[in-house]
Structures are given as structure tokens and as C-alpha cells.
Backbone as a ProteinNet text record, in pm:
[ID]
protein_1_A
[PRIMARY]
MRVILDVVLPFFAVISCGWAAFKVGAVDATTVRGLNAFVFWFALPALLVGKVAAAPVDRLLDPGFLIVYFGPALVIYFSILDYGRLVRREDTATAALRALAATFPNSGYMGIPLLLAAFGPEAALAAVLALLLDQFVSIPLTVALVEGGQGRGGFFTTLGRTLRGVLANPLVLAVAVGFVLALSGLELPGPIAGFTGFLAAAASPCALFALGTSLAAVPARGGVGEVLLVTAVRLLGHPLLVWLAASFVHPVPEPVLHGALLTAALPSAATVFVMAERAERFPASATIVLVTHAASLLTLSALLVLSTG
[TERTIARY]
11478.4	11453.1	11531	11646	11727.9	11657.3	11578.7	11508.8	11407.3	11350.5	11256.3	11329.4	11447.5	11524.3	11582.9	11627.6	11696.6	11603.1	11487.2	11397.5	11266	11193.9	11056.2	11050.9	11129.5	11121	11163.1	11275.3	11306.3	11198	11141.8	11037.8	10915.7	10867.2	10750.8	10786.9	10913.7	10954.4	10936.3	10966.3	10947.6	10798.7	10713.8	10569.6	10523	10575.9	10538.6	10581.5	10696.3	10741	10640.6	10592.9	10493.3	10364.2	10321.3	10198.9	10212.9	10326.1	10347.7	10361.4	10427.8	10446.2	10312.2	10217.1	10085.5	10008.6	10018	9941.9	9986.5	10118.2	10166.3	10164.1	10123.8	10112.1	10238	10339.9	10462.6	10438.5	10343	10298.2	10146.2	10093.1	9948.7	9895.1	9766.3	9702.2	9762.7	9799.7	9860.2	9995.1	10075	10204.9	10187.1	10087.6	10061.5	10027.5	9942.5	9907.2	10029.5	10116.5	10237.1	10332.3	10349.3	10437.9	10383.2	10252.1	10190.7	10203.8	10191.1	10205.3	10347.6	10448.3	10586.8	10611.5	10561.4	10580.8	10507.6	10382.4	10297.9	10341.2	10378.8	10408.3	10555.7	10645.7	10788	10869.5	10872.4	10965	10932	10806.9	10772.3	10780	10732.2	10751.5	10898.2	10986.9	11129.4	11183	11141.2	11183.1	11132.2	11006.6	10946.7	11012.8	11044.3	11110.5	11240.7	11322.6	11451.4	11440	11352.5	11341.2	11281.6	11179.8	11118.4	11212.8	11282.7	11375.5	11488.6	11530.5	11640.8	11594.7	11464.8	11412.2	11424.8	11445.7	11442.7	11304	11299.8	11172.2	11080.4	11138.5	11054.2	10982.7	11040.8	10972.6	10857	10871.3	10763.9	10645	10671	10564.7	10538.4	10563	10553.7	10407.4	10354.8	10216.6	10202.3	10313	10308	10261.2	10309.7	10266.9	10119.2	10072.6	9930.7	9844.3	9890.2	9812.7	9815.7	9935.6	9946	9906.2	9916.4	9879.1	9739.6	9717.1	9591.8	9475	9503.2	9395.9	9327.5	9402.1	9341.5	9275.2	9334.2	9274.7	9135.4	9119.5	8989	8888.8	8935.9	8847.7	8794.8	8884.6	8843.3	8750.4	8783.6	8703.5	8558.4	8537.6	8400.8	8330	8405.7	8344.5	8292.8	8374.4	8331.8	8219.4	8225	8118.8	7985.3	7987.4	7864.4	7818.1	7913	7877.7	7798.5	7843.4	7774.1	7637.7	7629.8	7504.2	7402	7446.8	7353.4	7327.6	7432.1	7417.2	7373.6	7442.6	7410.5	7302.2	7265.6	7160.1	7191.7	7317.7	7360.4	7350	7359.9	7365.1	7500.5	7506.3	7626.9	7747.1	7725.6	7836.1	7906.7	7830.8	7890.2	7962.6	7900.9	7963.1	8092.6	8094.9	8214.9	8328.7	8297	8400.8	8459	8374.9	8427.5	8519.5	8479.8	8562.1	8697.2	8696.5	8821.9	8910.1	8851.3	8929	8996.3	8932	8986.3	9093.8	9106.8	9198.7	9299.7	9283.4	9368.6	9480.1	9602.8	9711.9	9778.1	9846.4	9921.9	10056.3	10050.9	10171.7	10262.9	10208.2	10291.9	10371.3	10303.3	10370.3	10439.7	10393.5	10447.2	10513.6	10450.4	10501.5	10636.6	10650.2	10776.8	10892.8	10880.5	10991.4	11022.8	10919.4	10942.1	11013.1	10968.8	11030.1	11171.7	11194.4	11330.6	11423.6	11376.1	11459.3	11480.1	11377.5	11384.3	11453.4	11420.1	11467.2	11534.5	11528.3	11594.6	11500.8	11555	11472.4	11390.3	11444.4	11371	11238.5	11240.7	11116.4	11024.4	11081.2	10999.7	10913.8	10950.8	10868.5	10728.1	10713.7	10581.3	10488	10537.4	10454.7	10425.1	10521.2	10499.1	10389	10396.6	10295.8	10159.4	10158.4	10031.5	9971.3	10056	10009.5	9942.4	10003.3	9945.7	9812.9	9810.4	9688.3	9572.8	9602.7	9497.2	9450.7	9545.4	9509.1	9422.6	9448.2	9376.7	9257.3	9248.5	9138.6	9055.2	9116.8	9040.4	8973.4	9050.3	8994.6	8888.4	8916.2	8809.7	8683.9	8700.7	8584.4	8502.9	8571.7	8501.9	8433.4	8503.3	8443.6	8319	8326.1	8211.2	8093.9	8122.5	8015.9	7956.5	8042.8	7994.2	7910.9	7965.7	7895	7766.8	7774.7	7656.1	7550.7	7595.1	7501.7	7432	7494.4	7434.7	7364	7352.3	7280.9	7354.5	7487.2	7565.2	7613.1	7557.5	7599.2	7603.2	7601.8	7607.2	7740.2	7740	7860.5	7975.7	7952.2	8061.1	8104.2	8010.5	8047.3	8139.5	8101.6	8183.6	8318.6	8318.5	8443.1	8539.4	8488.2	8573.2	8629.7	8545.6	8591.3	8699.6	8682.6	8780.7	8912.6	8906.7	9029.5	9107.7	9037	9107.2	9179.5	9116.3	9182.8	9304.5	9296.4	9408.9	9528.5	9503.7	9612.5	9687.4	9625.4	9693	9762.9	9755.5	9819.3	9971.3	10046.5	10192.2	10263.4	10210.5	10273.3	10258.3	10142	10119.5	10205.7	10212.6	10296.5	10443.3	10488.9	10628.2	10659	10568.5	10588	10590.8	10504.5	10501.3	10634.3	10690.5	10819.9	10928.9	10930.6	11029.1	11013.7	10889.8	10863.6	10917.3	10895.2	10947	11099.4	11162.8	11309.7	11359	11290.1	11331.7	11318	11209.4	11187.8	11286.8	11316.9	11403.6	11551.5	11585.5	11726	11793.6	11717.7	11774	11799	11889	11916.2	11888.3	11851.7	11830	11961.9	11961.2	12083.5	12135	12265.1	12328.5	12263.3	12239.9	12177.5	12037.7	11960.1	11824.7	11831.6	11924.4	11940.7	11982.5	12071.3	12112.4	11997.3	11914.2	11797.6	11697.9	11662	11564.7	11621.6	11751.5	11812.4	11813.5	11837.2	11836.7	11697.2	11595.1	11457.7	11417.6	11459.6	11421.5	11473.5	11589.8	11645.8	11554.9	11473.1	11381.4	11248.6	11223.2	11090.3	11051.4	11136.8	11098.1	11076	11173.2	11148.8	11034.2	11022.6	10914.9	10778.6	10772.6	10646.5	10601.7	10694.7	10659.5	10618.2	10689.6	10653.9	10517.2	10493.4	10364.4	10252.2	10281.9	10182.8	10144.8	10243.1	10215.9	10129.9	10159.2	10078.5	9935.9	9922.2	9788.7	9707	9770.8	9700	9654.7	9737.3	9700.7	9579.5	9556.2	9444.3	9315.7	9324.2	9206.3	9123.9	8994.7	8910.5	8873.4	8876.3	8842.7	8693.3	8627.5	8486.8	8452.2	8340.6	8298.5	8285.1	8203.2	8178.9	8298.1	8313.2	8427.5	8426.5	8309.3	8301.2	8338.3	8291.1	8321.9	8471.4	8532.2	8676	8757.9	8722.6	8797.6	8787.2	8670	8651.7	8742.2	8735.5	8814.1	8963.5	9001.6	9142.8	9197	9119.4	9162.7	9179.8	9085.6	9095.6	9214.6	9232.7	9340.7	9478.9	9500.7	9635.2	9665.6	9562.7	9585.1	9528	9405.5	9340.7	9409	9442.6	9506.2	9643	9733.5	9862	9846.8	9748.7	9726.9	9687.3	9596.3	9555.7	9671.5	9755.4	9873.7	9966.6	9990	10076.9	10017.7	9887.1	9822.6	9833.2	9813.4	9822.5	9963.6	10065	10203.7	10247.3	10181.6	10219.3	10151.4	10026	9948	9895.6	9897.1	9841.7	9951.2	10040.3	10143.7	10268.9	10363.1	10487	10561.5	10618.7	10693.7	10829.1	10927.8	11058.9	11047.4	11146.2	11141.3	11127.6	11202.5	11183.8	11042	10981.7	10844.3	10749.2	10771.6	10686.1	10698.7	10821.8	10842.1	10770.9	10788.2	10725.9	10574.3	10519.8	10374.5	10316.4	10382.6	10332.3	10331.5	10441.5	10447.3	10353.2	10337.7	10243.2	10100.7	10069.3	9935.7	9908	10012.8	9996.4	10001.2	10010.6	10015.6	9879.8	9877.9	9750.3	9671.4	9546.7	9459.1	9509.1	9505.8	9550.9	9452.3	9504.6	9419.1	9325.6	9354	9266	9124.3	9113.5	8982	8899.5	8961.3	8893.3	8850.7	8939.4	8908.6	8787	8784.2	8672.5	8543	8553.6	8434.9	8378.7	8466.5	8420.8	8348.5	8403.3	8341.4	8203.7	8191.7	8064.9	7966.7	8015.1	7932.9	7877.9	7964.9	7930.7	8044	8015.1	8113.3	8203.1	8147.9	8227.5	8336.7	8323.6	8426	8559.4	8561.4	8686.2	8795.8	8759.8	8859.5	8930.5	8852.7	8912.6	8989.9	8940.2	9009.7	9149	9159.2	9291.2	9384.7	9336.6	9419.7	9458.3	9359.6	9384.1	9474.1	9453	9538	9683.6	9704.8	9843.5	9907.3	9831.6	9886.6	9913.4	9816.9	9831.2	9936.9	9961.8	10060.8	10201.8	10225.6	10356.4	10385.5	10283.2	10300	10299.1	10201.4	10188.1	10303	10345.1	10457.4	10587.4	10604.4	10723.3	10730	10616.5	10612.8	10640	10582.4	10601.9	10745.8	10807.4	10946.8	11039	11011.5	11091.2	11078.3	10957.2	10935.7	11002.8	10995.7	11052.8	11204.2	11265.1	11411.5	11468.6	11382.1	11430.1	11477
2809.1	2819.5	2935.2	2966.3	3071.8	3207.6	3229.5	3357.3	3373.2	3262.2	3269	3309.7	3248.7	3278.3	3418.7	3461.9	3590.1	3709.1	3688.8	3800.9	3792.5	3681.9	3675.2	3670	3582.4	3568.4	3695.4	3760.4	3887.1	3992	3993.5	4088.6	4071.5	3946.8	3921.2	3924.6	3905.2	3915.3	4057.8	4157	4296.5	4326.3	4275.2	4291.7	4227.4	4107.4	4036.6	4114.1	4180.6	4262.5	4373.6	4439.6	4544.3	4489	4373	4309.8	4274.4	4211.6	4170.5	4291.6	4395.7	4515.4	4576.7	4577.4	4632	4539.3	4409.3	4313.7	4311.6	4328.7	4324.1	4461.8	4564.3	4697.3	4780.7	4734.6	4813.9	4942.2	4937.6	5058.1	5063.4	5185.7	5201.2	5267.1	5296.2	5352.3	5486.9	5567	5697.3	5679.7	5585.3	5557.1	5508.5	5423.7	5371.5	5485.2	5577.8	5691.7	5775.6	5796.8	5874.8	5806.3	5676	5601.4	5599.5	5578.6	5580.7	5718	5823.5	5958.7	5981.5	5934.9	5949.5	5876.8	5754	5676	5741.4	5781.4	5830.5	5968.6	6056.7	6194.8	6221.3	6137.4	6167.4	6054.8	5936.8	5832.8	5778.3	5734.6	5680.7	5785.5	5908.9	6009	6031.2	6035	6051.6	5935.4	5812.9	5695.1	5703.2	5742.3	5746.4	5851.2	5967.3	6070.7	6017.9	5955.9	5906.5	5794.1	5697.4	5581.8	5619.7	5704.5	5744.9	5835	5925.4	6015	5938.1	5826.2	5747.4	5645.2	5633.7	5530.6	5572.8	5476	5507.5	5558.3	5662.6	5724	5625.3	5536.1	5441.7	5345.3	5318.7	5233.9	5307	5437.8	5514.9	5531.3	5522.4	5538	5406.9	5296.2	5164.3	5120.4	5113.6	5067.1	4918.4	4843.6	4699.9	4668.8	4746.5	4723.5	4752.5	4858.4	4892.7	4778.1	4713	4604.3	4479.6	4438.1	4308	4315.4	4432.6	4442.4	4500.9	4620.3	4687.9	4638	4582.8	4521.7	4410.1	4309.9	4207.1	4263.7	4367.6	4426.3	4481.9	4547.6	4602.4	4491	4383.9	4269.6	4212.7	4194.9	4140.7	4238	4367	4467	4463.2	4471.3	4479.4	4344.1	4234.5	4102.5	4085.2	4124.1	4114.1	4213.1	4330.6	4429.4	4373.6	4314.6	4256.6	4135	4057.1	3943.1	3989.1	4096.9	4147.2	4204.2	4279.9	4347.9	4253.4	4163.1	4081.3	3944.7	3883.8	3749.9	3757.6	3837.6	3848	3952	4031.3	4132	4232.3	4276.5	4370.9	4513.4	4608.4	4748.2	4776.3	4883.6	4916.3	4940.9	5003.2	5034.3	4907.5	4808	4682.6	4611	4605.2	4537.7	4606.5	4740.5	4814.4	4791.8	4784.8	4761.8	4621.3	4521.6	4386.6	4385.6	4455.7	4462.6	4528.3	4632.3	4698.3	4604.9	4530	4435.7	4329.8	4292.9	4189.1	4240.7	4373.7	4426.2	4528.2	4577.7	4686.1	4628.8	4616.2	4556.2	4656	4603.4	4686.8	4722	4800.8	4830	4930	5020.4	5121.6	5068.3	5019.1	4975.1	4839.6	4757.7	4622.6	4595.4	4638.3	4605.6	4666.9	4796.3	4863.7	4804.7	4787.9	4725.3	4583.2	4502.8	4364.5	4357.4	4433.1	4429	4486.3	4587.3	4639.1	4531.2	4458	4354.3	4235.9	4200	4079	4102.1	4212	4230.3	4364	4456.8	4584	4692.1	4812.8	4929.8	4914.6	4846.5	4838.3	4766.1	4653.2	4580.1	4655.5	4730.7	4803.6	4910.7	4952.4	5050.1	4997.6	4864.8	4807.3	4845.8	4838.6	4875.1	5024.6	5104.7	5249.6	5281.4	5219.5	5243.6	5191.7	5075.8	5022.6	5118.7	5175.9	5273	5391.5	5442.2	5555.6	5519.1	5403.1	5361.1	5344	5285.9	5266.9	5400.2	5491.7	5620.8	5702.3	5689.6	5771.6	5702.3	5569.6	5497.5	5419.8	5321.2	5228.7	5298.3	5377.8	5441.5	5546.1	5640.8	5736	5668.5	5563.2	5492.8	5430	5366	5301.1	5402.8	5510.9	5614.5	5671.3	5695.7	5749.7	5652.1	5522.2	5422.5	5410.4	5414	5402.5	5524.6	5643.8	5766.3	5782.2	5757.1	5767.4	5665.4	5543.4	5438.6	5466.5	5548.3	5583	5718.8	5774.7	5900.9	6020.1	6017.3	6129	6225.4	6216	6304.5	6228.2	6301.4	6238.3	6168.8	6073.2	5994.4	6084.5	6172.2	6252.8	6362.9	6414.8	6513.6	6451.4	6332.3	6261.3	6223	6179.3	6140.8	6258.6	6374.9	6493	6533.6	6529.2	6563.6	6466.7	6339.1	6238.9	6257.9	6287	6308	6428.7	6532.3	6647.3	6607.1	6519.7	6470.1	6385.7	6306.3	6223	6309.2	6421.1	6509.1	6570.7	6570.2	6620	6509.1	6384.5	6271.4	6285.4	6279.5	6298.4	6193.2	6071	5968.2	6002	6049.8	6089.5	6210	6307.1	6425.1	6386.5	6291	6247.4	6181.6	6098.1	6035.4	6142.1	6242.8	6350.4	6425.7	6456.1	6524.1	6436.1	6309.1	6218	6205.7	6204.3	6193.4	6315.6	6434.5	6557.3	6554.1	6509.4	6499.6	6399.4	6286.4	6184.9	6237.7	6308.7	6361.7	6472.6	6557	6672.5	6638.5	6526.5	6491.6	6567.3	6647.6	6723.7	6633.4	6675.5	6602.2	6692	6628.5	6704.4	6763.1	6884.6	6940.4	6848.7	6851.4	6761.5	6755.1	6870.9	6865	6803.8	6834.7	6778.1	6628.7	6588.9	6446.3	6370.7	6432.4	6369.1	6356.4	6459.6	6459.2	6350.9	6346.1	6246.1	6104.7	6090.4	5958.5	5908.4	5999.6	5963.7	5918.8	5994	5956.6	5826.9	5811.5	5692.9	5565.3	5573.3	5453.5	5400.6	5488.4	5446	5395.8	5414	5386.5	5239.5	5149.4	5008.3	4949.5	4957.2	4898	4964.6	5097	5165.6	5132.1	5122.2	5087.9	4948.1	4853.4	4715.9	4706.3	4775	4773.9	4839.1	4951.7	5019.3	4931.1	4856.1	4764.1	4659	4605.5	4505.3	4559.9	4681.6	4740.4	4767.3	4809.6	4837.7	4709.7	4599.8	4472.8	4422.6	4445.8	4402	4476.7	4597.7	4678.7	4653.5	4572.2	4545.7	4433.3	4454.6	4347.3	4245.8	4119	4013.5	3983.9	3991.3	3953.9	3932.1	3865.2	3837.3	3688.5	3650.1	3511.3	3441.1	3311.9	3235.1	3229	3200.4	3190.1	3319.6	3430.4	3562.6	3588.8	3559.1	3584	3495.8	3368.1	3277.1	3316.8	3361.2	3401	3517.5	3624.2	3743.6	3714.7	3635.4	3600.6	3523.9	3428.6	3350.3	3439	3530.3	3620.2	3713.8	3767.2	3863.7	3800.7	3684	3626.5	3531.8	3473.8	3375.2	3419.5	3471.8	3507.2	3619.9	3727	3840.8	3804.6	3741.9	3704.9	3606	3515.9	3422.4	3497.1	3593.5	3671.2	3756	3807.2	3883.3	3793.5	3672.2	3578.2	3544.2	3522	3490.8	3609.5	3731.4	3850.2	3869.2	3844.5	3859.5	3746.8	3632.5	3517.1	3518.5	3566.1	3550.2	3680.5	3788.5	3913.7	4014.1	4040.5	4142.2	4102.6	4031.5	3994.5	4118.1	4108.2	4218.7	4167.6	4256.5	4214	4147.5	4066.2	3989.3	4075.4	4186.6	4268.4	4322.4	4359.3	4409.4	4297.6	4177.6	4063.9	4028.8	4022.9	3992.7	4095.7	4223.9	4328.8	4322.5	4297.7	4290.7	4171	4056.5	3935.6	3951.5	3999.9	4013.2	4121.2	4229.1	4332.7	4279.3	4199.4	4140.4	4041.2	3982.3	3881.2	3939.9	4070.8	4133.9	4124.7	4125.8	4121.6	4251.5	4247.1	4364.7	4474.6	4597.1	4710.2	4740.3	4787.4	4821.3	4937.4	5011.9	5120.2	5070.3	4945.9	4888.1	4882	4836.8	4827.9	4966.5	5065	5201.7	5255.3	5232.6	5280.7	5206.8	5077.3	4998.9	5043.2	5072.7	5119.9	5254.1	5339.8	5471.5	5458.1	5366	5348.3	5260	5194.8	5100.3	4989.8	4937.6	4830.8	4728.2	4609.9	4504.8	4477.3	4427.5	4401.2	4295.9	4210.1	4108.3	4169.1	4298.5	4362	4349.9	4357.3	4348.8	4214.1	4105.9	3972.7	3948.8	4003	3986.3	4048.1	4166.8	4230.8	4142.4	4090	4004.7	3874.2	3806.1	3674.6	3685.1	3785.3	3797.3	3825.8	3903.3	3928.1	3801.5	3724.8	3600.3	3498.8	3481	3381.5	3421.5	3550.9	3594.8	3550.8	3514.4	3459.2	3335.4	3253	3131.6	3161.8	3241	3264.2	3348	3450	3530.8	3451.1	3367	3280.7	3190.3	3127.3	3036.8	3114.5	3233.2	3310.5	3359.6	3396.9	3438.2	3322.6	3203.4	3086.5	3058.6	3064.9	3040.8	3149.6	3274.6	3385.4	3381.4	3331	3327	3193.3	3100.3	2971	2883.6
1330.7	1474.4	1537.3	1478	1535.7	1530.3	1423	1411.5	1524.6	1572.8	1684.7	1811.8	1834.2	1954.6	1950.1	1832.4	1821.9	1806.8	1747.9	1716.9	1792.4	1776	1826	1978.4	2040.4	2185.2	2259.3	2224	2290.5	2269	2151.3	2116.6	2207.9	2218.7	2302.8	2451.9	2484.1	2624.4	2676.7	2593.2	2634.9	2653.6	2561.5	2577.2	2708.1	2737	2860.1	2983.9	2976.5	3090.4	3119.1	3014.7	3033	3090.3	3039.7	3088	3237.1	3273.5	3412.3	3504.3	3456.6	3539.3	3577.8	3484.5	3516.2	3609.2	3585.9	3665.8	3811.7	3836.7	3975.1	4040.5	3965.7	4023.3	4018.1	3945.4	3934.1	3854.6	3762.6	3692.7	3704.6	3709.6	3719.2	3592.6	3591.7	3472.5	3434.4	3533.2	3504.8	3436	3484.1	3422.2	3279.6	3257.6	3123.4	3027.7	3073.2	2988	2955.5	3053.6	3029.1	2932.4	2948.4	2859.5	2717.5	2704.9	2572.5	2507.7	2587.4	2533.9	2482.8	2557.4	2513.9	2382.2	2372.7	2250.4	2133.4	2156.9	2048.2	1998.4	2090.6	2052.7	2025.7	2076.9	2063.7	2000.1	2062.3	2018.8	1879.7	1858.1	1726.6	1615	1635.2	1529.1	1493.8	1594.5	1566.3	1484.1	1517.4	1441.2	1297.6	1280	1146.7	1057.8	1113.2	1033.6	975.2	1059.6	1013.2	912	936.5	847.2	712.5	712.7	586.4	507.2	575.1	505.9	438.6	497.5	442.3	339	317.9	228.2	82.2	-8	-151.4	-190.5	-272.2	-307.6	-378.2	-460.7	-534	-439.9	-322.9	-224.9	-158.9	-140.1	-79	-173.4	-303.4	-403.4	-475.8	-410	-472.6	-487.1	-611.1	-628.7	-600.8	-610.3	-584.9	-444	-346	-207.9	-192.3	-257.2	-249.4	-301.1	-408.2	-468.9	-381.6	-339.2	-271.5	-124.3	-61.6	80.2	99	44.8	76.5	-6.7	-124.8	-202.7	-124.9	-74	10.7	136.3	195.7	315.9	286.6	172.8	136.7	106.9	41.6	14.6	146.7	243.9	374.3	445.3	442.4	513.9	467.3	336.4	286.8	292.8	289	306.1	449	547.9	688.1	717.7	655.4	673.1	622.6	503.6	448.5	529.1	580.6	665	787.4	849.1	966.7	933.7	825.4	791.6	729.4	639.4	562.5	625	683.5	739.8	885.8	966.1	1108.2	1138.4	1036.3	1051.5	1161.9	1166.4	1269.1	1217.8	1309.9	1268.4	1203.7	1127.3	1050.6	1141.1	1257	1347.4	1394.5	1438.3	1485.2	1372.5	1255	1140.8	1099.6	1103.3	1064	1163.5	1292	1393.1	1380.6	1348.8	1326	1203.4	1097.5	976.9	1006.6	1090.3	1126.4	1208	1301.7	1382.5	1295.8	1185	1097.6	1003.5	989.3	887.5	939	1062	1111.4	1198.5	1147	1223.7	1317.4	1416.5	1510	1446.4	1341.1	1262.9	1331.1	1413.3	1476.6	1593.8	1695.8	1817.7	1801.3	1706.1	1694.7	1559.7	1451.4	1318.6	1287.7	1315.3	1283.9	1364.8	1497.9	1572.5	1525.5	1495.5	1454.8	1320.4	1223	1090.6	1092.9	1175.7	1190.3	1244.7	1344.5	1405	1312.3	1234.8	1153	1018.9	950.8	813.3	787.2	880.9	859.6	808.6	786.1	752.7	625.4	523.1	396.3	413.4	483.3	506	601.2	695.3	792.2	726.9	605.7	535.3	510.4	502.1	481.1	594.6	717.8	833.1	833.2	788.2	780.8	680.2	561.5	458.3	501.9	569.5	620.7	722.8	807.1	906.3	838.4	731.4	659.8	593.7	526.7	458.6	556.1	671.8	771.1	829.5	850	907	811.2	680.5	583.6	519.5	532.6	467.6	570.3	635.4	720.2	838.1	913	1031.9	995.4	902.6	866.8	814.2	731.6	679.1	792	886.7	997.9	1087.9	1119.1	1203.2	1135.6	1005.1	933	936	918.9	922.5	1062.8	1165.2	1303.1	1340.8	1316.6	1355.3	1275.1	1144.3	1061.5	1099.4	1133.1	1170.9	1302.3	1385.8	1514.9	1512.1	1390.9	1377.4	1433.3	1432.8	1488.2	1380.4	1261.8	1153.5	1023.2	911.6	781.4	757.9	665.8	636.6	594.1	496.1	441	537.8	615.6	717.4	822	867.6	965.9	906.7	781	714.7	706.2	667.9	659.4	794.1	898.1	1033.3	1079.8	1047.9	1089.5	1016.7	887.1	810	862	903.8	962.3	1090.1	1168.3	1288.8	1256.5	1149.6	1107.5	1070	1003.3	960.7	1078.6	1196.7	1316.7	1394.7	1345.4	1412.1	1401.4	1512.8	1505.9	1421.9	1415.2	1332.3	1184.5	1146.8	1007.8	972.4	1062.5	1037.5	1025.1	1108	1101.6	967.4	918.4	787.6	677.9	689.7	589.9	586.6	704.2	709.5	648.3	683.6	625.8	476.1	427.6	284.6	210.1	266	204.8	199	306.3	307.8	204.3	191.2	93.6	-48.6	-78.9	-214	-248	-150.1	-174.8	-169.7	-104.4	-88.3	23.9	97.9	208.8	329.3	414.9	538	658.3	768.4	890.6	940.1	992.3	1052.3	1163.1	1184.9	1280	1417	1481.4	1614.4	1612.6	1508.9	1500.6	1472.5	1384.4	1355.9	1481.2	1561.4	1686.4	1783.9	1789.2	1878.9	1838.1	1709.8	1664	1674.2	1647.1	1659	1802.3	1895.6	2037.4	2081.5	2038.9	2070.4	2001.8	1876.2	1799	1862.9	1927.8	1991.4	2101.5	2158.6	2266.2	2211.7	2083.6	2029.2	2040.7	1993.2	1989.4	2128.1	2222.2	2354	2429	2419.6	2491.4	2430.9	2296.9	2231.8	2271.6	2276.6	2312	2459.3	2546.2	2688.8	2708.4	2640.8	2651	2597.7	2491.5	2436.6	2540.6	2610.6	2713.1	2826	2870.7	2977.6	2929.8	2805.1	2750.7	2739.6	2697.2	2685.3	2822.6	2924.5	3059.2	3111.7	3060.9	3108.4	3030.6	2923.2	2839.9	2901.4	2927.3	2982.7	2875.8	2909.6	2813.2	2819.1	2705	2695.2	2548.1	2524.2	2387.3	2363.3	2263.6	2233.5	2171.1	2197.9	2147.2	1995.5	1936.1	1790.8	1722.4	1775.7	1720.3	1723.9	1837.9	1855.2	1761.7	1751	1664.8	1519	1475.5	1335.8	1299.8	1378.6	1347.7	1363.5	1464.4	1483.5	1363.8	1312.1	1196.2	1072.8	1052.4	937.6	953.3	1076	1100.3	1083.9	1144.8	1149.6	1033.7	971.6	865.4	730.9	732.4	607.1	532.5	602.6	536.5	477.2	553.3	491.9	376.3	384.7	274	147.5	159.5	41.8	-11.6	78	33.9	-46.9	1.9	-70.7	-207.2	-213.3	-341.4	-437.7	-385.8	-471.2	-524.9	-438.8	-482.5	-575	-565.5	-647.8	-784	-790	-913	-973	-895.7	-946.8	-979.8	-884	-903.4	-825.1	-886.9	-816.8	-767.5	-648.4	-589	-542.4	-524.7	-473.9	-337.9	-304.5	-179.8	-55.1	-41.6	80.4	94.2	-19.9	-15.4	26.6	-27.6	6.9	154.7	205.6	347.4	435.5	402	480.4	474.6	354.8	338.9	413	404.7	470.8	622.3	678.4	823.9	874.4	797.8	838.8	836	733.7	722.6	834.3	892.3	996.8	1137.5	1150.1	1282.1	1351.8	1483.5	1557.3	1543.7	1584	1576.3	1670.5	1622.6	1703	1815.3	1927.2	2041.7	2010.4	1902.8	1861.3	1835.5	1787.2	1759.1	1887.6	1996.4	2125.7	2173.6	2157.7	2201.6	2126.3	1994.3	1913.6	1948.9	1974.8	2010	2144.8	2240.2	2370.8	2358.2	2276.7	2258.7	2194.3	2099.5	2028.8	2105.2	2212.2	2289.6	2198.7	2115.1	2023	2022.2	1973	1947.1	2068.6	2178.7	2299.6	2279.6	2177.1	2153.2	2111.4	2078.7	2034	2139.4	2266.9	2374.3	2372.2	2364.9	2362.7	2233.6	2123.6	1995.3	2001.1	2060.2	2073.1	2155	2266.8	2351.7	2281.8	2223.5	2163.4	2040.5	1957.2	1838.5	1876.5	1981.8	2024.3	2080.7	2158.7	2213.4	2102.8	2013	1906.2	1803.8	1789.2	1689.6	1725.9	1852.5	1888.4	1804.2	1781.7	1701.4	1552.4	1507.3	1363.9	1308.1	1381.9	1335.1	1337.9	1438.6	1443.4	1321	1288.8	1172.7	1044.9	1031.3	910.9	897.8	1008.8	1004.5	965.2	1016.6	979.9	830.7	778.6	635.5	551.6	596.1	520.4	517.1	621.5	627.8	586.4	543.1	498.7	611.8
[MASK]
+++++++++++++++++++++++++++++++++++++++++++++++++++++++++++++++++++++++++++++++++++++++++++++++++++++++++++++++++++++++++++++++++++++++++++++++++++++++++++++++++++++++++++++++++++++++++++++++++++++++++++++++++++++++++++++++++++++++++++++++++++++++++++++++++++++++++++++++++++++++++++++++++++++++++++++++++++++

């Protein structure tokens, strides 16, 4: 119970502050955009550079995490994709967006701060690796399926264009810089290390507050059955498959398992809603983002209690 009081409640309290600030008008849409820009372009990249650079190289190249975390994610993605296309008889764009909602966790704004608070930098690498895998696999694949399904270009043409955009993502670039530093053994010069460390200290609280304001601005809509299905898969199905993979397919060290389980249990990222709005498909994405974040207060609390004994 202490882990809930010490980690989970303060964590969600900051998110609630952001949500309440937007609802009462203390911050407006312009402020939200500015805060998100600061987190996305400055604070989180600074945090990622430092954490990845200090990580053991074998953890950055750990195939065990790929097997126990991303293997189940791919199984869920293509199962939900086929469910939409074959069972519900939907267009490919809608089915792909539902699959992304079921597998794309909020690893940047929520996963990294939570794992840092609960287990420290080693476990937080799980959220960093998940962020990279989603940026290079899940998002480009979904964008290609959505754009191709709507006749906006060939699958591979769209995929290539999306991957080029991913390479310009500041979070991806920050991980790349940290990875180079970790492999080379080099350290950042003192003034630069001081600068990134100063920015990194603002990353977690600002990311959580920005997340709360963003959730307050998301309109709730979509069918109850649709929302419950994706929420159950996102918060329960993915971590269950991760546990089964780590137990029976490829055992991994405890810090890796803790990081993989909590990352798998994170709520759906707001990016899913943004992509769905742009494609004018899958309106339930808005409610799924809201419901998974609210319900994760319970599921993440339970998982943290189990993980810490």
C-alpha cells in the first residue's frame, strides 16, 4: 500500500492538477500547446539523453525485452487489426487505428516518469525502448495502413515518408545521441551536462501536468463496448501476455520484467486520438484515451503492489 501512497497518488495528483487547471480556465489551449512544446522539444529529450547515456550497453541491446514486450504487442496489434477487418468488416484505416489504441502506451509522458519514480533509471529504460519501437514500427505501420487505406498513396511510399518524419522526432534524436555516448564511453562536457540535467529535472512534472491538460481537452465519444474492449486489452491483455512470455518463453532479469510489465500496462497515448482525428476515423479513440488513463490508476497501483511484494 505504501507504494500507492508514495508513487502512484502523487503521480496522478500532478496529472489531475493539469486536468483541473484546464477545466477551470487557469490555462487555455495556447498555454497547453506551449507547455507540450517545451516538454516535447526540450525537457524530455534532455532527460532521455542523460538516462540512455548512463545505461549499460547490454540493456540497450537487450533482445529479451524485444521478445517479452514487443512480441506480445505485435500479436495484439495484428489480432485487433484482423478483428476489425474480418469480423467487423471495417475499412483498413479504422481497424489499424483500433489496433494502435490497443498497443501504443503513453511511454513518453507517463511511462518514463512513473518507472523512474517506482524503480529507478534501470527499469525506466523499458519505457525508452518501448518509445523507440513504437516510433519506428507501430506508428509508421499504422500511418501507412491508414493513408494507403484512404487512397493517399502506396503503402511503401507512405511508410518511407513516415519513417523520415520519425527520424526528425526530437525524442528519437535524443535517444540516438544517448546511445552513441553509451557505446563510445564519452561523457557530455560539464556545461552541457549541467544544462541537460537542469532541463531534465523539469521533464517529469511538466510532462504529467501537460498530460492532464491534454486529457481535459479531449472530447469523450464512442460506443461503450468498443471502449471497454480496447481498454481491457490495453491495460490487462498486454501485461498478461508479457508475463506469460517472460515466464514460459524467455525469462528476463527482474528489473527488465518490472519495466516491461508496467510499460505494457500504461494507458493509450493521446497520439492515437490525434491520428484518428486527422484520418476522420475511429471516433472512440477519444474516449479510450480518457478511460484508459482513468482506469490505469487502479491497474497500475495493483501491478506496482504485486511487483514490490
